[in-house]
C-alpha positions in Angstrom: 137.3 -72.7 63.4 133.9 -73.5 64.9 131.8 -71.1 62.8 131.5 -70.2 59.2 133.1 -66.8 58.2 130.2 -65.2 56.3 126.9 -66.2 57.9 128.4 -67.2 61.3 126.8 -70.6 61.3 128.0 -73.2 63.7 130.0 -76.3 62.7 129.4 -79.8 64.0 132.6 -80.7 65.7 134.2 -84.2 65.9 132.8 -86.4 68.6 130.2 -83.7 69.4 127.3 -84.8 71.4 123.7 -83.8 70.5 124.8 -82.9 67.0 121.2 -82.2 66.0 121.2 -79.1 68.3 124.1 -77.5 66.4 122.6 -78.6 63.1 119.1 -77.1 63.9 120.8 -73.8 65.0 122.4 -73.4 61.6 119.2 -74.4 59.9 117.3 -71.6 61.8 120.0 -69.1 60.9 119.8 -70.0 57.2 116.0 -69.7 57.4 116.4 -66.2 58.8 119.0 -65.0 56.6 118.8 -66.6 53.3 116.5 -64.7 50.8 116.3 -62.1 53.5 112.8 -60.2 53.7 112.2 -57.9 56.6 109.0 -56.2 57.6 110.4 -52.7 58.6 113.4 -50.9 59.7 112.2 -48.2 62.1 110.6 -50.2 64.9 112.3 -49.6 68.2 110.6 -52.3 70.4 109.3 -55.8 69.6 105.7 -56.0 68.3 103.2 -57.2 70.9 102.2 -60.4 68.8 105.0 -61.3 66.4 104.4 -64.0 63.9 106.7 -67.1 63.6 109.5 -66.2 61.3 108.8 -62.4 61.3 112.0 -60.5 60.7 112.7 -56.8 61.4 115.7 -54.5 61.3 116.0 -53.0 64.7 115.5 -49.2 64.7 117.8 -46.6 66.3 117.3 -46.1 70.0 115.7 -49.4 70.6 114.2 -50.4 73.9 112.8 -53.4 75.9 114.1 -56.7 74.5 115.6 -55.0 71.6 117.7 -52.6 73.6 121.3 -52.4 72.3 120.4 -54.2 69.1 120.2 -51.1 66.8 120.7 -52.1 63.2 120.7 -55.8 63.8 118.3 -58.4 62.3 115.7 -59.6 64.8 114.1 -62.9 63.7 111.2 -64.4 65.8 111.9 -68.2 65.9 110.4 -70.9 68.2 108.8 -68.2 70.3 111.9 -66.2 71.0 113.9 -63.5 69.4 117.2 -64.3 67.6 119.5 -61.5 66.5 122.0 -61.4 63.7 124.6 -58.8 62.9 124.7 -57.9 59.2 128.0 -58.0 57.4 128.9 -55.5 54.7 127.1 -56.2 51.5 124.2 -58.1 52.9 120.9 -57.3 51.1 117.3 -57.3 52.4 114.0 -56.7 50.8 112.0 -54.1 52.9 108.4 -54.8 52.8 107.1 -51.6 54.4 108.9 -49.5 51.7 108.9 -51.9 48.8 112.5 -51.5 48.2 115.8 -53.4 48.3 118.3 -52.3 51.0 121.9 -53.2 51.8 124.3 -52.9 54.9 127.3 -50.7 54.0 129.1 -51.4 57.2 127.5 -48.5 59.2 123.9 -48.2 58.1 121.2 -49.8 55.8 121.0 -47.9 52.5 119.0 -48.2 49.3 120.5 -51.0 47.2 118.5 -50.3 44.0 120.6 -48.8 41.2 120.6 -44.9 41.0 120.1 -43.5 37.5 122.1 -40.2 37.1 121.9 -40.0 33.3 119.7 -41.2 30.5 120.9 -40.6 27.0 119.2 -41.3 23.7 116.4 -43.3 25.2 113.7 -43.9 22.6 110.7 -43.9 25.1 110.2 -42.9 28.7 107.0 -43.7 30.4 106.3 -42.8 34.1 103.5 -44.8 35.5 102.1 -45.0 31.9 103.2 -46.1 28.4 105.0 -44.0 26.0 104.6 -44.4 22.2 106.1 -43.2 19.0 104.2 -39.9 19.1 104.3 -39.3 22.9 107.8 -40.5 23.5 107.8 -39.0 27.1 104.5 -39.9 28.9 103.8 -39.1 32.6 100.8 -40.1 34.6 100.9 -38.1 37.7 98.8 -35.7 39.9 101.4 -33.0 39.3 104.8 -32.5 37.4 107.5 -30.3 39.0 110.3 -28.6 37.0 112.4 -26.6 39.4 115.5 -24.4 39.2 119.1 -25.5 39.8 120.1 -22.5 41.9 118.8 -19.6 39.5 116.0 -19.3 36.9 114.3 -22.0 34.9 113.2 -21.9 31.2 111.0 -24.5 29.4 111.8 -24.6 25.7 109.5 -25.9 22.9 111.4 -25.9 19.7 109.8 -26.3 16.2 111.5 -26.9 12.9 110.0 -24.2 10.7 107.4 -21.3 11.1 104.6 -23.3 9.6 105.0 -26.1 12.2 103.6 -25.9 15.8 105.2 -25.5 19.2 102.3 -25.2 21.7 100.8 -26.4 24.9 97.3 -28.1 24.6 94.8 -28.5 27.4 92.5 -31.5 27.0 89.3 -32.9 28.5 88.9 -36.6 28.2 91.6 -36.6 25.4 89.8 -33.8 23.5 91.5 -30.4 23.1 89.8 -27.5 24.7 92.6 -24.7 24.9 96.0 -24.2 23.3 98.7 -21.5 23.5 101.9 -21.2 21.6 103.1 -20.9 18.0 100.5 -22.7 16.0 101.2 -22.6 12.2 103.3 -19.3 12.3 105.5 -17.4 14.6 102.7 -15.2 16.2 101.9 -16.1 19.8 98.3 -17.3 20.0 95.7 -18.3 22.7 92.9 -20.4 21.2 89.9 -22.4 22.6 87.7 -25.1 21.3 84.3 -26.3 22.5 84.8 -29.8 21.0 88.4 -30.4 20.0 87.7 -29.8 16.4 86.6 -26.2 15.9 89.1 -23.8 17.3 88.8 -20.0 18.0 91.6 -17.6 18.4 91.1 -15.6 21.7 94.1 -13.2 21.0 97.2 -13.1 18.8 100.4 -11.2 19.5 102.1 -10.2 16.3 105.7 -11.4 16.3 106.9 -8.4 14.3 105.2 -5.6 16.3 104.2 -7.0 19.6 100.7 -5.7 18.9 97.9 -7.5 20.6 94.8 -8.4 18.6 91.7 -9.5 20.5 89.5 -11.7 18.4 86.3 -11.2 20.2 84.7 -8.3 22.2 86.4 -7.9 25.5 84.1 -8.8 28.5 84.9 -7.1 31.8 83.5 -7.7 35.2 80.1 -6.1 35.6 79.8 -4.7 39.1 77.8 -2.3 41.2 79.5 0.6 43.1 79.1 -1.5 46.2 80.7 -4.6 44.6 83.6 -2.7 43.1 86.9 -3.1 45.0 88.5 0.0 46.5 90.7 1.7 43.8 93.8 1.7 46.0 93.6 -2.1 46.3 94.0 -2.9 42.6 96.7 -2.2 40.2 96.6 1.1 38.2 94.9 0.4 34.8 92.4 -2.1 36.2 89.1 -1.7 34.4 85.5 -2.6 35.4 82.1 -2.1 34.1 80.0 -0.3 36.7 76.2 -0.7 36.4 75.2 2.1 38.7 78.2 4.6 38.8 78.0 8.3 39.0 76.5 9.6 35.8 75.1 6.1 34.9 76.5 2.8 33.8 80.0 2.8 32.1 83.5 1.7 31.9 85.8 2.9 34.8 89.6 2.6 35.3 91.7 2.7 38.5 94.7 5.0 38.9 95.5 3.1 42.1 93.8 6.0 44.0 90.5 6.7 42.4 88.0 5.0 40.0 87.8 7.3 36.9 85.3 7.2 34.0 86.6 6.1 30.6 85.5 8.2 27.7 85.9 7.9 23.9 86.8 11.5 23.4 89.4 12.4 20.7 91.0 14.7 23.2 91.5 14.5 27.0 92.8 17.5 29.1 95.3 15.3 30.9 97.2 15.0 27.6 98.4 18.5 28.2 100.5 17.2 31.1 102.5 14.8 28.8 105.7 16.6 29.5 105.4 16.2 33.3 104.2 19.7 33.9 103.0 20.6 37.4 99.4 21.8 37.8 96.1 20.1 38.1 92.9 19.1 36.1 89.8 18.9 37.8 86.5 17.9 36.1 83.3 17.9 38.2 81.5 17.0 35.0 82.8 13.5 35.7 80.8 12.7 38.8 83.1 9.8 39.7 85.7 12.4 40.7 83.5 14.4 43.1 83.3 13.7 46.9 81.5 15.2 49.7 84.3 15.4 52.2 87.9 16.6 51.9 89.2 13.0 52.6 87.3 11.7 49.5 85.5 8.9 51.4 82.0 9.6 50.3 80.9 10.0 46.7 78.8 13.2 46.2 75.4 13.1 44.6 73.3 15.9 43.3 72.6 18.7 45.8 75.4 17.3 48.1 78.2 19.7 49.3 81.6 19.2 47.5 84.8 18.9 49.7 87.0 17.1 47.2 87.5 17.0 43.4 90.1 14.6 42.1 93.1 16.0 40.2 93.3 14.0 37.0 96.6 15.4 35.8 98.5 12.8 37.8 100.0 15.4 40.1 97.7 14.6 42.9 97.0 18.3 43.6 93.3 17.6 44.4 90.9 20.6 45.0 89.7 20.3 48.6 87.7 22.2 51.1 87.9 21.2 54.8 85.2 23.8 56.0 81.7 22.4 55.6 80.2 25.8 55.3 82.6 26.8 52.5 81.8 23.9 50.2 80.1 24.5 46.8 77.2 22.3 45.9 77.0 19.6 43.3 74.3 19.8 40.5 73.6 17.4 37.6 73.1 13.7 37.2 74.7 13.0 33.9 77.5 15.7 33.8 78.2 17.3 37.2 78.8 21.0 37.8 79.8 23.1 40.9 77.4 25.7 42.1 79.3 28.5 43.9 77.4 31.1 46.1 79.7 33.9 44.8 80.5 34.8 48.5 82.9 32.4 50.2 82.4 28.9 48.6 85.7 27.7 47.2 88.0 24.8 46.6 91.7 25.0 47.0 94.8 23.5 45.3 98.2 23.3 46.9 101.0 22.6 44.3 104.5 21.2 44.9 105.9 24.6 43.8 104.8 27.8 42.1 102.7 27.0 39.0 103.5 29.7 36.3 101.4 29.4 33.3 97.7 29.3 32.3 94.3 28.7 33.9 91.5 27.3 31.8 88.0 27.3 33.2 84.7 25.8 31.8 81.4 27.0 33.0 77.8 26.5 31.9 77.7 30.1 30.6 81.2 30.3 29.1 84.8 29.4 29.2 87.7 31.6 30.3 91.4 31.6 29.8 93.6 33.3 32.4 97.2 33.8 31.3 100.2 34.5 33.4 99.2 33.0 36.8 102.0 32.4 39.3 100.7 30.6 42.3 101.6 27.8 44.8 98.1 27.8 46.4 95.2 28.5 44.1 91.5 28.9 45.0 88.6 28.2 42.7 86.1 30.6 44.2 85.4 34.3 44.8 88.9 35.5 45.0 90.8 38.8 43.9 94.0 37.6 42.5 95.6 36.3 40.4 92.5 35.4 38.5 90.5 38.2 37.0 89.1 40.0 40.0 85.7 38.9 40.9 85.5 36.3 38.2 83.5 33.8 40.2 81.6 36.4 42.2 80.3 38.0 39.0 78.7 34.7 38.0 80.0 35.3 34.4 80.8 31.6 34.0 77.6 30.1 35.6 78.2 26.7 37.2 81.7 25.3 36.9 82.1 22.0 35.0 85.9 21.8 34.8 89.2 23.6 35.1 92.8 23.1 34.3 95.9 24.9 35.6 99.3 24.1 34.1 102.8 25.2 34.6 103.3 26.6 31.2 101.6 28.7 28.5 99.0 26.8 26.5 98.6 26.9 22.7 95.6 28.1 20.8 94.9 24.5 19.7 95.1 23.2 23.2 92.7 26.0 24.4 90.3 25.1 21.6 90.4 21.4 22.4 89.7 22.2 26.1 86.7 24.3 25.2 85.4 21.6 22.8 85.8 18.9 25.4 83.6 20.8 27.8 81.2 22.1 25.3 80.2 18.3 25.1 79.7 18.4 28.8 77.4 21.3 29.1 79.8 24.3 29.1 79.2 27.5 27.2 81.6 28.8 24.4 84.8 30.7 25.0 84.1 34.2 26.3 85.3 36.8 23.8 85.8 40.5 24.6 83.9 42.8 22.2 84.7 46.3 20.9 86.3 48.9 23.2 83.7 51.1 25.1 86.1 53.5 26.7 86.9 56.8 25.0 90.5 57.5 24.9 91.7 54.9 27.4 95.2 54.8 25.9 96.0 58.6 26.1 98.0 58.7 23.1 97.7 62.4 22.6 95.5 64.0 25.2 92.9 63.3 28.0 89.8 63.8 25.9 86.8 62.0 27.2 88.0 62.1 30.8 86.8 64.5 33.6 89.2 65.9 36.3 87.4 67.0 39.4 88.5 69.6 42.2 91.4 68.5 44.4 92.9 66.7 41.3 95.0 67.7 38.3 95.8 65.6 35.3 98.2 65.8 32.3 99.0 63.6 29.4 102.6 62.5 29.3 104.4 59.8 27.2 101.1 58.1 26.4 99.8 58.0 30.0 97.5 60.0 32.1 99.4 61.4 35.2 96.8 62.1 37.8 97.8 64.0 40.9 95.7 64.4 44.1 96.3 67.9 45.4 93.8 68.1 48.3 93.5 66.1 51.4 89.7 65.7 51.8 88.0 62.4 50.6 87.1 63.1 47.0 83.6 62.5 45.9 84.6 62.9 42.2 88.1 62.1 40.8 89.6 61.2 37.3 86.3 59.8 35.8 84.5 58.6 32.7 81.0 57.1 32.5 80.5 54.2 30.0 77.2 53.2 28.5 76.6 49.5 29.1 73.8 46.9 28.8 72.0 46.0 32.0 72.7 42.4 32.9 75.6 41.9 30.6 79.1 40.9 31.6 82.1 43.2 31.0 85.8 43.0 31.3 87.4 46.0 32.9 91.2 46.5 32.6 93.7 49.3 33.5 97.4 49.8 34.2 98.8 51.8 37.1 102.4 52.9 38.0 104.3 55.3 40.2 101.8 55.3 43.0 99.4 52.7 44.5 96.1 53.3 42.7 92.6 53.5 44.1 89.6 52.7 42.0 85.9 52.5 41.9 83.7 50.7 39.3 80.1 51.6 39.9 76.9 50.3 38.4 78.2 46.8 38.6 78.2 43.6 40.7 80.3 42.7 42.6 81.1 46.2 43.8 84.7 47.4 43.2 86.0 50.1 45.5 89.1 51.0 47.3 92.9 50.8 47.0 94.9 48.4 45.0 97.7 46.8 47.1 100.2 47.1 44.3 101.0 48.7 41.0 100.8 46.8 37.7 98.1 45.6 35.3 94.6 44.8 36.6 91.6 43.1 35.2 88.1 42.7 36.5 85.0 40.7 35.4 81.7 42.4 36.4 78.1 42.3 35.7 76.3 45.5 34.9 73.4 46.4 37.1 72.1 49.3 35.0 73.0 51.1 31.8 75.9 53.3 33.1 79.3 52.0 34.4 81.3 54.6 36.2 85.1 54.5 36.2 86.9 56.5 38.9 90.6 56.6 39.8 92.5 58.4 42.4 95.6 58.0 44.7 96.7 59.2 48.1 97.1 62.9 48.7 100.2 64.5 47.4 101.0 61.5 45.0 100.7 61.0 41.3 99.5 57.8 39.7 100.3 57.1 36.1 97.3 55.4 34.3 97.2 53.7 30.9 95.3 51.2 28.8 92.0 51.7 30.6 89.4 49.4 28.9 85.8 48.3 29.1 84.6 45.5 26.7 81.5 43.4 26.8 82.1 39.6 27.1 80.1 37.5 24.7 80.3 33.9 23.5 
């Protein structure tokens, strides 16, 4: 054997000449390998100016003088590179990484002990010193607690309700904020200006989950221009707007529109709590009124109105695409729609037929229309199903709000609706006064009515059966004149069966003349233009129309 089995050092052989050469070779190897310290382990070519005694572990893919020496120890000795092949178990201290590594027979690996479990340690300090109070202490730019494949929960456990389990935030070792269970089992968030005086920001009751805010809630104060678009924030987001429609105030987003928050004891949208179809539009709330049908431009006083937001949650907004058909907005505190009584209107389109009630609030009065049945509903000068000529008559004045719902409303709900809009400039609920028609029910005879040539009439089963005998256009028919008050509003009603009725209501505006398109019950709202209202009824030649419950009553509030 000429070399040692572990470090591969040369032996001096018997009778060997120049024994000093072999001895020096062994000494150089010992100098390179004993207490082995290497500079790095990822270099693939020799440094340009190595220092005497420098040692490196040759990196993978080595080139130049180190080609083919991957993983070996390269030592610069006497101006040349010497190479040593590591044996399994050799250790080296790696300067570049400040760690101890070892050769496992295939690669250099970390040789420092790997701690996989620590149990019952009394103190753990990471880059700092733990003590008897802070038995785990960490000095670091960040601390990461991550999952092991699913979720992750951090638990702080206290002994009794009167103890504390919380997280404290400090500035220069002085507390400034804390959240958790502090002195009881309610969850608290508190702050401190100095670490001594603490203020609860809010407390969540452990028994009820109720949130108690300890100080007045401060919201962002923005101008309309600074306010984000309603559809870019979560529903329920609130801001204080300094220059909003109707003045400064609190507004909330429904994820589509910004709506003004009120302190009213009643809000009409509560009527839709059962998920009813329909709509609630409130021009009185100026934040819901827009110039264009697409609701891109907020309307101001005297602007045309092409869109009023449906606040029921059904998204059945009232819109008008035609610029010439849009009503005008009036008012700077509470808005109102001014209709021209001719063709101005806004239209609702519902998901399906809405069968129920329509409640309308105007500056001169409020109106309840029962028994509507519509998929498309106009707010404007229409004939049916709303009392004919309601808007054209001007009986309600300017419109401040309306609600249409897919059910019958109760007396209490109607009263709440009227009171809500009374506070926003609406008049009282219109009430029909005493009956002005003589014998409109035909219980026993036709007294009070005039039957003119070409017509005949009889009382039968509580109805007036009116027959047109001639074929010429009648100038007078089945008639009665009613004394009225000039300028007052009146409700005119009648029922017709058996044949399509024709009618004329004279001395009023808007004018009512011509054939009805169906039989049934009819109601008109008109304004008297004199002191006499003429009622005239007829039918086609050779037919008999059955009339009943003819009524004229003055509307007052």
